[in-house]
matplotlib code that plots the C-alpha trace (Angstrom):
import matplotlib.pyplot as plt

x = [137.5, 139.0, 139.1, 140.7, 143.6, 143.9, 143.9, 146.6, 144.4, 146.2, 148.2, 145.6, 142.8, 140.3, 136.7, 134.1, 130.4, 128.1, 124.3, 121.7, 124.3, 125.7, 128.8, 127.3, 130.4, 134.1, 136.6, 140.2, 141.5, 145.0, 148.3, 150.7, 152.6, 152.3, 154.8, 152.7, 154.6, 153.9, 151.7, 147.9, 146.0, 143.4, 140.9, 143.5, 146.1, 147.1, 147.1, 148.6, 145.4, 147.1, 144.5, 141.8, 143.8, 142.2, 138.7, 139.1, 141.6, 142.1, 138.4, 137.2, 139.4, 138.3, 134.6, 135.2, 137.1, 134.4, 131.6, 133.2, 133.9, 137.7, 137.7, 135.3, 135.1, 135.3, 138.5, 141.4, 144.4, 146.7, 145.3, 146.5, 149.6, 151.0, 153.5, 150.6, 149.8, 150.7, 149.8, 146.1, 146.6, 145.6, 141.9, 142.0, 139.7, 139.5, 136.4, 138.2, 141.0, 138.5, 136.5, 139.7, 138.8, 141.9, 143.7, 146.7, 148.3, 147.5, 150.9, 154.6, 157.5, 158.9, 161.7, 163.5, 164.0, 163.2, 165.0, 162.8, 159.1, 159.7, 161.2, 158.2, 155.7, 157.8, 157.7, 153.9, 153.7, 155.7, 153.7, 151.8, 148.1, 146.7, 143.3, 141.5, 140.4, 136.8, 136.5, 137.6, 137.9, 141.3, 142.1, 145.1, 147.4, 149.0, 145.7, 145.4, 149.1, 148.2, 145.0, 147.2, 149.5, 146.5, 145.2, 148.6, 148.7, 145.2, 145.5, 149.2, 149.3, 150.4, 148.0, 148.7, 148.1, 144.8, 143.5, 144.5, 142.8, 139.7, 139.0, 141.4, 141.3, 137.6, 136.6, 139.0, 140.9, 143.9, 145.2, 144.7, 147.7, 150.3, 154.0, 153.3, 156.0, 158.5, 156.7, 153.7, 155.7, 154.8, 151.1, 151.5, 150.9, 154.0, 153.9, 156.3, 159.9, 160.7, 163.7, 163.5, 164.3, 167.5, 167.6, 170.2, 167.6, 165.9, 162.8, 159.6, 157.5, 154.6, 154.2, 153.6, 156.9, 155.7, 154.1, 157.5, 159.2, 156.8, 157.9, 155.0, 152.4, 150.6, 147.1, 146.9, 148.4, 150.1, 147.3, 147.3, 144.3, 142.4, 138.9, 137.6, 138.7, 137.5, 134.1, 133.8, 134.5, 132.0, 129.3, 129.8, 129.4, 126.5, 124.7, 124.8, 128.1, 127.4, 128.6, 128.3, 126.7, 129.8, 129.1, 131.8, 129.9, 126.4, 124.2, 124.1, 127.9, 127.9, 125.2, 127.2, 130.4, 128.7, 126.8, 127.9, 126.7, 126.9, 130.4, 131.8, 133.0, 131.8, 134.0, 136.9, 134.8, 134.2, 130.6, 129.2, 129.3, 126.0, 127.1, 129.6, 131.1, 132.1, 134.3, 131.2, 129.5, 126.1, 123.7, 125.0, 122.7, 123.5, 123.6, 126.6, 130.0, 133.4, 137.1, 139.9, 143.5, 146.4, 147.6, 144.4, 142.0, 138.5, 135.4, 132.0, 128.8, 125.2, 123.0, 119.9, 120.7, 122.4, 125.3, 129.1, 131.8, 135.4, 138.2, 141.8, 144.5, 148.1, 147.6, 150.9, 153.0, 155.3, 154.7, 152.1, 152.0, 149.3, 146.0, 143.6, 141.9, 140.2, 138.1, 137.6, 136.2, 132.9, 132.5, 132.9, 130.4, 127.9, 128.2, 127.8, 124.8, 123.1, 123.7, 122.0, 119.0, 119.7, 118.9, 115.6, 114.5, 115.3, 113.3, 116.5, 117.6]
y = [53.2, 50.6, 48.0, 50.5, 50.9, 47.2, 46.8, 49.5, 51.9, 54.5, 54.5, 56.8, 59.2, 61.6, 61.7, 64.4, 64.2, 67.2, 66.6, 69.4, 71.9, 69.9, 67.8, 64.4, 62.3, 63.3, 60.7, 59.6, 56.2, 54.6, 56.2, 58.6, 55.7, 52.0, 51.6, 50.3, 52.7, 55.8, 58.6, 57.8, 60.0, 62.2, 64.8, 67.6, 65.8, 68.1, 66.8, 68.0, 68.7, 68.5, 69.5, 70.3, 73.6, 74.3, 74.3, 75.3, 78.2, 79.3, 79.0, 80.6, 83.6, 83.9, 83.7, 86.9, 88.6, 87.9, 88.8, 92.2, 93.0, 92.8, 90.0, 88.8, 85.1, 86.1, 88.0, 86.7, 85.5, 87.3, 90.7, 89.9, 87.9, 89.5, 86.7, 84.2, 84.5, 82.8, 79.3, 80.1, 80.9, 84.6, 83.3, 81.4, 82.9, 82.7, 80.6, 78.1, 77.7, 77.1, 74.5, 72.8, 73.5, 75.7, 73.1, 73.1, 69.8, 68.1, 68.1, 68.7, 68.1, 71.6, 71.1, 69.0, 72.1, 75.1, 76.5, 79.4, 80.3, 82.8, 80.1, 77.8, 80.4, 81.2, 77.4, 77.4, 80.4, 78.4, 75.1, 74.0, 73.6, 70.1, 71.2, 74.4, 76.5, 75.7, 72.5, 69.7, 69.1, 68.1, 68.5, 70.7, 71.7, 74.3, 76.2, 76.5, 77.6, 80.4, 81.2, 81.5, 83.9, 85.9, 86.3, 87.6, 90.0, 91.4, 91.8, 92.6, 90.0, 86.4, 83.6, 82.6, 86.2, 86.4, 83.1, 84.0, 87.4, 86.4, 83.0, 81.5, 84.5, 85.4, 81.7, 80.9, 78.3, 78.0, 74.8, 75.8, 77.3, 77.2, 76.5, 75.3, 76.3, 73.7, 73.6, 71.9, 69.1, 66.6, 67.0, 66.8, 63.4, 62.4, 61.8, 60.0, 61.1, 63.0, 61.3, 63.4, 66.8, 67.9, 71.6, 73.0, 74.9, 73.3, 71.6, 72.8, 70.3, 70.1, 66.7, 68.3, 69.1, 72.0, 73.6, 73.1, 74.9, 77.8, 78.0, 75.8, 78.4, 77.6, 77.8, 74.0, 72.6, 73.6, 74.1, 72.1, 71.6, 69.4, 67.9, 70.3, 73.4, 72.1, 71.3, 75.0, 76.1, 73.6, 74.6, 78.1, 77.2, 74.8, 77.6, 79.9, 81.7, 83.0, 81.6, 83.2, 86.3, 86.9, 87.0, 85.4, 85.0, 85.7, 82.6, 83.7, 83.5, 80.0, 78.9, 80.5, 78.6, 75.3, 75.4, 72.8, 75.1, 72.4, 71.5, 68.4, 70.5, 73.4, 76.4, 75.1, 72.2, 68.7, 67.6, 64.1, 62.7, 62.2, 58.7, 56.2, 55.7, 58.4, 58.6, 59.9, 56.4, 55.7, 57.6, 61.2, 63.2, 64.9, 68.2, 67.0, 68.7, 67.8, 67.5, 65.0, 65.4, 63.2, 62.6, 60.9, 63.7, 64.4, 66.5, 65.6, 67.5, 66.6, 69.7, 67.7, 65.5, 68.4, 66.0, 66.5, 64.0, 65.2, 62.6, 63.4, 60.8, 60.3, 57.3, 58.3, 57.2, 55.6, 55.4, 56.9, 53.5, 52.6, 53.3, 51.3, 54.5, 54.5, 51.6, 52.8, 56.3, 55.2, 52.5, 55.2, 57.6, 54.8, 53.8, 57.3, 58.0, 54.7, 55.6, 58.9, 57.1, 57.3, 53.6, 53.9, 56.9, 55.0, 52.0, 49.9, 48.0]
z = [-20.1, -17.7, -20.4, -22.8, -20.3, -19.9, -23.7, -24.0, -26.1, -24.0, -20.7, -19.1, -19.9, -18.4, -19.5, -19.0, -20.0, -20.2, -20.3, -20.1, -19.2, -16.3, -15.9, -15.2, -15.3, -14.7, -14.0, -14.9, -15.6, -15.8, -15.3, -17.0, -18.6, -18.8, -15.9, -12.9, -10.6, -12.7, -11.5, -11.7, -14.2, -12.6, -13.8, -13.3, -15.5, -18.3, -21.9, -25.2, -27.1, -30.6, -33.2, -30.7, -30.7, -34.2, -32.8, -29.2, -29.6, -33.2, -34.3, -31.1, -31.6, -35.2, -34.2, -32.1, -34.8, -37.4, -35.0, -34.2, -37.9, -37.5, -40.1, -42.8, -43.9, -47.6, -47.1, -49.3, -47.3, -49.7, -48.5, -45.0, -45.9, -49.1, -49.7, -50.0, -53.7, -57.0, -58.2, -57.5, -53.9, -54.3, -54.5, -51.2, -48.5, -44.7, -45.0, -47.2, -44.7, -41.9, -44.0, -45.2, -48.9, -49.7, -51.7, -49.4, -48.6, -45.3, -43.7, -44.3, -41.9, -42.2, -39.7, -42.4, -44.5, -42.3, -39.3, -38.2, -38.2, -41.0, -43.2, -42.4, -43.6, -46.7, -47.4, -47.1, -49.5, -52.1, -51.6, -54.7, -54.4, -54.7, -55.9, -57.0, -53.9, -52.9, -54.9, -52.5, -48.8, -47.6, -43.9, -43.7, -40.8, -43.1, -43.4, -39.7, -39.3, -41.6, -39.6, -36.5, -38.3, -39.5, -36.0, -34.9, -37.9, -37.3, -33.5, -33.1, -30.3, -30.2, -30.5, -26.9, -25.7, -27.6, -26.2, -22.7, -22.8, -24.7, -23.1, -20.5, -18.1, -18.2, -18.1, -15.3, -17.3, -15.0, -16.7, -20.4, -22.1, -24.8, -23.7, -20.1, -17.6, -16.2, -12.8, -14.5, -16.2, -13.4, -14.2, -18.0, -19.6, -21.6, -25.4, -27.7, -28.1, -31.3, -32.8, -36.0, -34.5, -36.2, -35.3, -32.9, -30.9, -27.8, -28.9, -27.2, -25.3, -27.8, -29.6, -33.0, -34.7, -36.8, -33.7, -32.0, -34.9, -34.3, -30.7, -29.3, -30.3, -33.5, -35.0, -35.7, -32.4, -29.2, -26.6, -23.4, -21.1, -18.7, -19.1, -16.4, -18.3, -21.6, -20.0, -19.1, -22.7, -24.1, -21.6, -22.8, -26.4, -25.8, -23.8, -26.8, -26.1, -22.6, -19.3, -15.8, -17.5, -19.7, -23.4, -25.6, -28.8, -30.1, -30.8, -34.4, -34.6, -33.2, -35.7, -38.6, -37.7, -37.0, -40.3, -42.9, -45.7, -48.4, -47.2, -45.5, -42.5, -40.5, -39.9, -37.8, -36.5, -38.0, -38.6, -38.4, -41.9, -43.7, -44.8, -43.4, -40.0, -37.5, -34.4, -32.7, -33.0, -34.3, -31.9, -32.3, -34.7, -38.0, -36.1, -34.1, -34.3, -32.9, -33.4, -32.9, -31.8, -32.9, -29.3, -28.4, -27.6, -28.8, -28.3, -29.7, -29.1, -30.0, -29.6, -30.1, -27.1, -25.3, -24.8, -25.0, -24.5, -23.9, -23.9, -23.2, -23.4, -24.4, -26.8, -28.6, -25.6, -26.1, -29.8, -32.2, -34.0, -31.4, -33.3, -31.1, -30.3, -33.7, -32.7, -29.2, -29.9, -31.5, -28.8, -26.1, -27.7, -28.3, -24.6, -23.3, -25.6, -24.5, -20.9, -21.5, -23.1, -26.8, -27.4, -25.5, -27.6, -30.8, -29.7, -29.0, -25.9]

ax = plt.figure().add_subplot(projection="3d")
ax.plot(x, y, z, "-o")
ax.set_aspect("equal")
plt.show()
């Protein structure tokens, strides 16, 4: 981690490691920016989670809705969002959005053509599919924007209200939220400046432009948190959905959502690929699950080792062109796994 700061992988970062249900390492490195006089990062530094929002917030809420029979995975999106039909979209299901097999494109800069959230969702409704639903895996921000909209439609509450009531409040996550207030700005790690924002409205803080167009609250991005708060969430998931005697999910629901089920991805979470390299390194098992965030964030969990690694950074400051984190992530996970004895178990030094 210290070398990563020296090598400008990121200005600063916070790292939490959970092993056997306990936080065994929790430390921050570097600073808010590359300026030697900038504020040092610490374990209470708040980071823009980017796409970790998909797994931590949106998927978690959907897990509760599915478990409590408010939503079924085979439900067609068009039955909840009537405008979402035509060009084959009427066959897309909730499960296909969660597994990224809907056929929707990965990303579009909607602020170039849309001025309001309503216009953004109309644009998604008219987007052509790139493949037949259920036939190919293509990671899609658009699908999770729709899932955020579906949560709000079913519950009659915003995504932020849902997450706060279901998770932030009962878990005591005081630093995890959408649209953080101005008084927290000094504790939030900065990201790159958006020079492409052309709308007359004030741009929300969030790094992701589409999340900003949606007011900072979106199914694919927008959540802010600390390593300490995320460690509580992951301890809850790793312990079978219960923490401090409060039940958030049944174990069967967790198993259902973390199942690959002949797909490349789980429901809302990524899985370690069966072949090829992984950002989780070489020691994490095939049962591992995780997610990455564009801003330099990640969570990887190996249930076999009872190990979780939570990394938050602002690698996009001052420019997202810095992609050194791609080589760093597997190195970090290999190092942690070896520290926890993975190499010894595998007969390696």
